[in-house]
C-alpha positions as CSV (number, residue, x, y, z in Angstrom):
1,X,-32.5,-76.0,210.0
2,X,-29.5,-74.0,209.0
3,X,-29.2,-71.3,206.4
4,X,-26.0,-69.5,205.2
5,X,-26.7,-66.2,203.4
6,X,-23.9,-64.3,201.7
7,X,-23.6,-61.0,199.9
8,X,-21.2,-58.1,199.5
9,X,-23.7,-55.6,200.8
10,X,-23.6,-57.4,204.2
11,X,-20.4,-55.5,204.9
12,X,-22.9,-52.8,206.2
13,X,-24.8,-54.0,209.3
14,X,-28.0,-52.3,208.2
15,X,-27.8,-54.3,205.0
16,X,-27.8,-57.5,207.1
17,X,-31.3,-56.8,208.3
18,X,-32.7,-59.6,206.1
19,X,-30.3,-62.1,207.7
20,X,-31.1,-60.7,211.2
21,X,-34.8,-60.8,210.7
22,X,-34.7,-64.3,209.3
23,X,-33.0,-65.2,212.6
24,X,-35.7,-63.5,214.5
25,X,-38.6,-64.8,212.5
26,X,-37.2,-68.3,212.4
27,X,-36.1,-68.5,216.0
28,X,-36.3,-72.0,217.3
29,X,-36.6,-73.3,213.8
30,X,-33.7,-71.7,211.8
31,X,-30.1,-70.9,212.6
32,X,-28.8,-68.1,210.4
33,X,-25.2,-67.4,209.4
34,X,-24.3,-64.4,207.3
35,X,-21.1,-64.1,205.3
36,X,-19.8,-60.6,204.5
37,X,-16.6,-59.1,203.1
38,X,-14.3,-58.0,205.8
39,X,-13.7,-54.8,204.0
40,X,-15.3,-53.3,200.9
41,X,-14.9,-50.1,198.7
42,X,-18.0,-48.1,199.3
43,X,-19.3,-45.0,197.5
44,X,-18.3,-42.7,200.4
45,X,-15.1,-44.6,201.3
46,X,-13.8,-47.9,202.7
47,X,-16.2,-50.0,204.7
48,X,-15.4,-52.6,207.4
49,X,-17.7,-55.3,208.5
50,X,-18.6,-55.1,212.2
51,X,-21.0,-57.1,214.2
52,X,-23.9,-55.1,215.7
53,X,-25.1,-55.9,219.2
54,X,-28.3,-58.0,219.2
55,X,-27.9,-59.5,215.7
56,X,-29.8,-62.8,215.5
57,X,-27.1,-64.4,213.4
58,X,-23.5,-65.7,213.3
59,X,-21.3,-63.4,211.2
60,X,-18.4,-64.7,209.2
61,X,-16.1,-62.4,207.2
62,X,-14.0,-63.1,204.1
63,X,-11.8,-61.0,202.0
64,X,-13.3,-59.5,198.8
65,X,-11.0,-59.3,195.9
66,X,-11.3,-57.0,192.9
67,X,-14.3,-55.2,194.3
68,X,-13.5,-52.1,192.4
69,X,-15.3,-53.9,189.5
70,X,-18.3,-55.6,191.0
71,X,-18.9,-57.9,188.1
72,X,-15.5,-59.6,188.7
73,X,-15.4,-59.5,192.5
74,X,-14.5,-62.8,194.1
75,X,-14.4,-63.9,197.7
76,X,-11.1,-65.3,199.1
77,X,-11.1,-68.6,200.9
78,X,-14.8,-69.0,200.3
79,X,-14.9,-72.8,200.7
80,X,-13.7,-72.4,204.3
81,X,-16.4,-69.8,205.0
82,X,-19.1,-72.1,203.6
83,X,-17.9,-75.1,205.5
84,X,-20.8,-76.7,207.4
85,X,-24.0,-78.6,207.1
86,X,-26.4,-76.2,205.5
87,X,-30.0,-76.8,204.5
88,X,-30.0,-73.6,202.4
89,X,-27.2,-71.5,200.9
90,X,-28.7,-68.1,199.8
91,X,-26.7,-65.8,197.5
92,X,-27.5,-62.1,197.5
93,X,-25.4,-61.7,194.4
94,X,-26.5,-61.4,190.8
95,X,-26.3,-64.7,188.9
96,X,-24.2,-63.1,186.1
97,X,-21.3,-61.8,188.2
98,X,-18.2,-63.8,189.3
99,X,-19.2,-63.9,193.0
100,X,-22.6,-65.4,192.2
101,X,-21.0,-68.2,190.1
102,X,-18.3,-68.7,192.8
103,X,-20.9,-69.2,195.6
104,X,-22.9,-71.6,193.4
105,X,-19.8,-73.7,192.8
106,X,-18.8,-73.6,196.5
107,X,-22.3,-74.4,197.9
108,X,-22.3,-78.0,199.4
109,X,-24.1,-80.4,197.0
110,X,-26.5,-81.4,199.8
111,X,-27.6,-77.7,200.3
112,X,-30.6,-76.1,198.6
113,X,-29.0,-73.2,196.6
114,X,-31.1,-70.1,196.1
115,X,-30.0,-66.9,194.3
116,X,-31.6,-63.5,194.2
117,X,-31.7,-61.0,191.3
118,X,-32.8,-57.4,190.5
119,X,-32.3,-57.8,186.7
120,X,-35.4,-56.7,184.9
121,X,-34.0,-56.6,181.3
122,X,-33.2,-59.8,179.5
123,X,-29.7,-59.1,178.3
124,X,-27.2,-61.0,176.2
125,X,-24.2,-60.9,178.4
126,X,-20.7,-61.0,176.9
127,X,-18.3,-63.8,178.1
128,X,-17.4,-64.3,180.9
129,X,-20.6,-62.9,182.4
130,X,-22.6,-65.2,180.3
131,X,-20.7,-68.2,181.6
132,X,-21.2,-66.9,185.2
133,X,-25.0,-66.8,184.7
134,X,-25.1,-70.2,183.1
135,X,-23.1,-72.0,185.8
136,X,-25.0,-70.2,188.6
137,X,-28.4,-71.1,187.3
138,X,-27.4,-74.6,186.5
139,X,-26.8,-75.1,190.2
140,X,-29.8,-73.1,191.5
141,X,-32.6,-75.0,193.1
142,X,-34.7,-71.8,193.3
143,X,-34.4,-68.1,192.6
144,X,-35.9,-64.9,194.0
145,X,-37.0,-62.0,191.9
146,X,-36.8,-58.7,193.6
147,X,-40.0,-57.4,191.9
148,X,-42.7,-58.3,189.4
149,X,-40.9,-57.0,186.4
150,X,-37.8,-59.0,187.3
151,X,-39.9,-62.2,187.4
152,X,-41.7,-61.3,184.1
153,X,-38.4,-60.8,182.4
154,X,-36.6,-63.9,183.6
155,X,-39.2,-66.6,184.1
156,X,-38.9,-67.7,180.4
157,X,-35.1,-67.1,180.1
158,X,-32.9,-70.0,179.6
159,X,-31.5,-71.2,182.9
160,X,-34.3,-69.6,184.9
161,X,-37.3,-71.3,183.1
162,X,-38.4,-74.4,184.9
163,X,-36.5,-73.5,188.1
164,X,-38.8,-72.7,191.0
165,X,-39.1,-68.9,191.6
166,X,-40.7,-66.5,193.9
167,X,-41.3,-62.7,193.9
168,X,-40.1,-61.2,197.2
169,X,-39.3,-57.4,197.5
170,X,-36.5,-55.8,199.4
171,X,-37.3,-54.5,202.8
172,X,-37.3,-51.3,204.9
173,X,-36.7,-50.7,208.6
174,X,-39.9,-49.1,210.0
175,X,-38.0,-48.1,213.1
176,X,-35.3,-46.2,211.3
177,X,-37.5,-44.9,208.6
178,X,-40.4,-43.4,210.4
179,X,-42.4,-40.1,210.5
180,X,-40.4,-37.5,212.4
181,X,-41.8,-34.0,212.1
182,X,-39.1,-32.5,214.4
183,X,-36.2,-33.9,212.3
184,X,-37.8,-32.7,209.1
185,X,-38.4,-29.2,210.6
186,X,-34.8,-29.1,211.7
187,X,-33.5,-29.9,208.2
188,X,-35.7,-27.2,206.6
189,X,-34.6,-24.7,209.2
190,X,-31.0,-25.6,208.5
191,X,-31.7,-24.9,204.8
192,X,-33.2,-21.6,205.6
193,X,-36.7,-22.6,204.5
194,X,-40.0,-21.8,206.2
195,X,-42.4,-24.7,206.8
196,X,-45.1,-22.8,205.0
197,X,-43.6,-23.6,201.6
198,X,-43.8,-27.3,200.6
199,X,-40.7,-29.2,199.5
200,X,-40.5,-31.4,196.4
201,X,-37.8,-33.9,197.1
202,X,-35.5,-36.2,195.1
203,X,-33.3,-38.9,196.6
204,X,-30.8,-41.0,194.6
205,X,-28.3,-40.8,191.8
206,X,-27.9,-37.7,189.8
207,X,-27.9,-39.5,186.4
208,X,-29.9,-38.9,183.2
209,X,-32.0,-42.1,183.5
210,X,-33.3,-41.0,186.8
211,X,-35.4,-38.3,185.1
212,X,-34.0,-35.3,187.0
213,X,-34.4,-33.1,183.9
214,X,-38.1,-33.9,183.7
215,X,-38.6,-33.0,187.3
216,X,-36.7,-29.7,187.0
217,X,-38.7,-28.7,183.9
218,X,-41.9,-29.4,185.7
219,X,-40.8,-27.3,188.7
220,X,-40.1,-24.4,186.5
221,X,-43.6,-24.6,185.1
222,X,-45.2,-25.0,188.4
223,X,-47.3,-22.0,189.6
224,X,-47.7,-23.1,193.2
225,X,-45.0,-22.1,195.7
226,X,-42.3,-24.7,196.1
227,X,-38.8,-25.6,197.4
228,X,-36.8,-28.4,195.8
229,X,-34.4,-30.6,197.6
230,X,-32.0,-33.0,195.8
231,X,-30.1,-35.5,197.9
232,X,-27.6,-37.8,196.3
233,X,-24.8,-37.4,193.8
234,X,-23.7,-38.1,190.2
235,X,-22.8,-36.8,186.8
236,X,-25.8,-34.4,186.7
237,X,-24.7,-32.4,189.7
238,X,-23.4,-29.5,187.4
239,X,-26.8,-29.4,185.7
240,X,-28.5,-29.2,189.1
241,X,-26.1,-26.5,190.3
242,X,-27.1,-24.5,187.2
243,X,-30.8,-25.1,188.0
244,X,-30.2,-23.9,191.6
245,X,-28.4,-20.8,190.3
246,X,-31.7,-19.8,188.6
247,X,-33.7,-20.4,191.8
248,X,-31.2,-19.7,194.6
249,X,-33.8,-19.3,197.3
250,X,-35.7,-22.4,196.4
251,X,-33.3,-25.2,195.5
252,X,-30.8,-27.1,197.6
253,X,-28.4,-29.8,196.5
254,X,-27.0,-32.1,199.2
255,X,-24.3,-34.7,198.5
256,X,-22.4,-37.2,200.5
257,X,-25.3,-38.1,202.9
258,X,-24.6,-41.4,204.7
259,X,-27.5,-43.8,204.7
260,X,-28.2,-43.5,208.5
261,X,-28.9,-39.8,207.9
262,X,-31.4,-40.3,205.1
263,X,-34.5,-40.5,207.2
264,X,-34.1,-36.9,208.4
265,X,-33.8,-35.6,204.9
266,X,-36.8,-37.6,203.7
267,X,-38.8,-36.2,206.6
268,X,-38.0,-32.7,205.3
269,X,-39.8,-33.4,202.0
270,X,-43.5,-32.8,201.3
271,X,-43.4,-35.1,198.3
272,X,-40.7,-37.7,197.2
273,X,-40.4,-37.6,193.4
274,X,-39.0,-40.6,191.4
275,X,-39.2,-39.5,187.7
276,X,-37.1,-42.4,186.3
277,X,-36.7,-42.8,182.5
278,X,-36.4,-46.2,180.7
279,X,-33.5,-46.5,178.3
280,X,-32.4,-49.3,175.9
281,X,-30.2,-50.8,178.6
282,X,-31.9,-49.7,181.9
283,X,-35.3,-49.4,183.6
284,X,-35.9,-48.8,187.2
285,X,-35.3,-52.1,189.0
286,X,-37.1,-51.2,192.3
287,X,-36.7,-47.8,193.8
288,X,-35.7,-48.3,197.4
289,X,-36.1,-44.6,198.0
290,X,-39.9,-45.1,197.5
291,X,-40.4,-47.6,200.3
292,X,-38.1,-45.5,202.6
293,X,-40.2,-42.4,201.9
294,X,-43.4,-44.4,202.4
295,X,-42.1,-45.7,205.7
296,X,-41.5,-42.1,206.8
297,X,-45.1,-41.2,205.9
298,X,-43.9,-39.0,203.0
299,X,-46.1,-39.0,199.9
300,X,-44.5,-40.5,196.8
301,X,-44.9,-40.0,193.1
302,X,-43.0,-41.9,190.5
303,X,-42.9,-42.6,186.8
304,X,-44.1,-45.8,185.2
305,X,-40.6,-47.0,184.5
306,X,-39.9,-50.6,185.4
307,X,-40.9,-51.7,188.9
308,X,-42.0,-48.3,190.2
309,X,-45.8,-48.8,189.5
310,X,-45.7,-52.1,191.3
311,X,-43.9,-50.6,194.3
312,X,-46.3,-47.7,194.6
313,X,-49.6,-49.4,193.5
314,X,-52.4,-47.3,195.1
315,X,-50.2,-45.9,197.8
316,X,-49.0,-42.9,195.7
317,X,-49.1,-41.4,192.3
318,X,-47.8,-42.9,189.0
319,X,-46.9,-40.5,186.2
320,X,-46.1,-41.3,182.6
321,X,-42.4,-41.2,181.8
322,X,-40.9,-37.9,180.7
323,X,-44.4,-36.3,180.8
324,X,-43.5,-32.8,182.1
325,X,-47.1,-31.6,182.1
326,X,-48.3,-34.6,184.1
327,X,-45.6,-33.9,186.7
328,X,-46.7,-30.3,186.8
329,X,-50.3,-31.5,187.6
330,X,-49.0,-33.8,190.3
331,X,-46.9,-31.1,191.9
332,X,-49.8,-28.6,191.8
333,X,-52.2,-31.2,193.2
334,X,-50.1,-32.4,196.1
335,X,-47.8,-29.6,197.2
336,X,-50.4,-27.0,198.2
337,X,-52.8,-29.5,199.8
338,X,-51.8,-30.6,203.4
339,X,-54.8,-32.9,203.7
340,X,-53.9,-34.8,200.5
341,X,-50.3,-35.1,201.6
342,X,-51.4,-36.5,205.0
343,X,-53.7,-39.0,203.2
344,X,-51.1,-40.2,200.8
345,X,-48.5,-40.3,203.6
346,X,-50.7,-42.5,205.7
347,X,-51.5,-44.9,202.9
348,X,-47.8,-45.2,202.0
349,X,-46.8,-45.9,205.6
350,X,-49.5,-48.6,205.8
351,X,-48.3,-50.2,202.5
352,X,-44.7,-50.1,203.8
353,X,-45.7,-51.9,207.0
354,X,-47.8,-54.6,205.3
355,X,-45.5,-55.4,202.3
356,X,-42.0,-54.1,202.7
357,X,-41.2,-54.2,206.4
358,X,-38.2,-56.4,207.2
359,X,-40.1,-58.9,209.3
360,X,-42.6,-59.5,206.5
361,X,-39.9,-59.8,203.9
362,X,-37.8,-62.2,206.1
363,X,-40.8,-64.4,206.8
364,X,-41.5,-64.5,203.0
365,X,-37.9,-65.8,202.5
366,X,-38.2,-68.4,205.1
367,X,-41.5,-69.6,203.8
368,X,-40.0,-69.9,200.3
369,X,-37.0,-71.8,201.6
370,X,-39.3,-74.2,203.6
371,X,-41.4,-74.8,200.5
372,X,-38.3,-75.6,198.4
373,X,-37.0,-78.0,201.0
374,X,-40.4,-79.8,201.2
375,X,-40.4,-80.6,197.5
């Protein structure tokens, strides 16, 4: 059987792990072709698609147009890229963006068309986004929800209701994201910190909905010794710089970290904090930093915004949104207790391996495709 999977994130080889692992898990049964933009505007600069040695897939590239505005990005010469006899065409693009609708229209009529989504708020999209979603879902033979809250939100929505669906989470590379005490110690030494003082960490966008202000307020009320490491970037960087100026020996703000360097920074943390805050237009869709920290054996704590509680389950701590005192209790429970950190880290690593590792996630995709084809 033959599958073509396409998405703008595939411009980065690491983001093609789903396609690669489907090739590995389906070897002898599935042939996998991935379609990626030849170039793409990334957060840290231009990206160029390059094949990585050992990838269990055929890589095709097409030009991505208007990718400065992802909702309106389209692929050039897509029909040529999709030419072939496919059993499944899988779009890793949201149904309500132009690229998702374009792929739906270009998928051969004989192919089973499956689309994936992270959207966990039922929104009334303006035209033309509403028309993109309508045409994409009219063509879809099945859809994948990247989380329980996504499925709960969309399963009764017009266009999704009645179409077969499956909850499958994103994945994490357990080889790249793994416990590494030496790397963590090297980062802490680079920051001028002694290992004796634990590190409360944050990884992600510096934006109000990410709950950074809740975390900093909790740290300021915390009586146990702490360091705080913020890795990411965004509009709240000046706020964090001001926070750091009040605690110059204890706070570090690191921006511009490429994804392949993230594991070392995670290993420098004693606790990964994800204090996200739900707004009228946003709630945490997944929290990839959580599964990456779990894979590194780093304990995690997150708010109860969106998908976070379902990602963590019993493999970490869930805290009420914007509850500063609850975060103080978590920090004062976990940071000074090496045994508790070890326990939580081991449980998190086990959950990452059982639920979020790429082979598990890829096999879940193939099982779903096979089920769709059998009906």
